[in-house]
Steps between C-alpha positions, in 0.01 A plus 500: 500500500713194575817425309664161464864539591753241379632312803835323478602213725735724699213735586283261701701534821513877460124527457445288810725733698318805360164370620609432859542862621156599373373335817758652738453789739399839365505813714144627521575837655700807411828544683478745786778749446556872501405630156817703475714198585312286250552761229871504587508120473346500153735777386791290624378210286470736203866598540611138528315419179632807317858416599489122443281439195439756229276255314274422795493868597384597151244219475354571844466869408225390259276393790251719687659672802395260777583188300825662391617552858388147591697353208809687616451372855492150351820571308673637812399193700648278227813714476568477874444124486745459211759720669488291817601199293751671270676746728516325836843348439621284787170525686220256574293583192221255579478642852479854362226395258310331780517818710384704199212259450396553861523878466292528183238260637411733786143628514616823661852600390653756735623728223869446575539340155342714229491224238332258740244768588414585138484132410268421794268780392505378139429140602203615706355738242516248216442184703816332372524143632793466740608172342643670191745709702598187693563315173709791371722507808541122482586529129766764564642283777549222248806685368678421825518127434441458126712656226437254215187370324489167318196564279273779385228362730735555795577852381130575454434400860768744614354769272157447651637569849683820416285644218160338446417571864565868430262491204232332708528768767497773235188341354320562829605864491382543141180301550391201293183327385542157657748222569528417129753786491743312727672280236576804285663682791708192576617471139580871473708480818705215354546698178622810685741301715638312201577836336686602816692173495604531135608863546703428815677174410846654523429693820341197669790276397748736664285477815523120491154430358381353173129524426503299179361147455798264505336252264433769239859622512610143431256471207685784331843359581571747778609470861605728783855538370360675192322750721809546715695586183217720370468302180257656253550269201239337274399251770433780746312705244271205419446437871407864562273507194313202647470669841380828347241325283352318800506820704304684229251216481437532873429872460264423211308240699474723806365799306139378484479532878528880474132512401409345836649791695318817596518743206691766695793262545529337160731759346744481793526119494529491122774764525693303763486190280572683177794699631658193655439300184688769305814400691493179299533704180819655632642160599412366155656799323829424676483131401443388855819649640388575856851477640647825371181704493194527725196520275262786562249734339573872514251747644437632149444145379250437777304816429500425128340162568220627726245594230517153347485342846191711582334365184591143596351551846163563340497187283 
């Protein structure tokens, strides 16, 4: 069945980028590595996921075993990439990312880096196009030279690089019907990243970054001085209500793509989207005040939502 997905003007560039890697190199062989070492590598990725993202860890637990360990290898690869950009203070970040790109592109990793080994095996097993990992690393590197975004279209392009690419790689792990699933994965990636951005406004500001469209701030009578002073007045609340409404719409529009995934992965992807979307409820309940409180969903809250999410994954 083919669905007609609404396509906004800002999406055209993103969809063009998403199509390009489908024609890039795919490993056609399994990685040659000691089985014990490979098991150690995947366990290492499991621990990285468990430690760094309770939501992704829970959602990936809903996958069959092999896809579960592959999803966690994907997460670990992304986590290492992010950390190279965020924690390499005073170093040549772009040079480090370039070296990481070279390492994870190897056909035969030597096993000295457990994440690179698990990721190479995952790429080979699920024939993940190399271009998506390259786009991700390039997207993360964008933080080095760009800390402001003029429009939502600009922000969406950034979100594609650091989040939609992850969804497109995950889609290959899950399995999908055909390329008609691509626009949904792109849109879901933007939705997930926008939730991250809204949750982390205060934290990002203190790190010198502002991932909010400058023109939309101005439309609501806001500027950077308001964020610096952690203003949460009526203007800010209206601005955040607008951002949350658009974010929810993106989740709604992306949902139809779940039906294009292999059945054994639909619950996990719906859970990842649903649990992240629930963060918006917490932001909304606190009237958009993301400066004094980091929005989250408790473990109990996540588990309570799973039955409804399971039902949604089937419709």
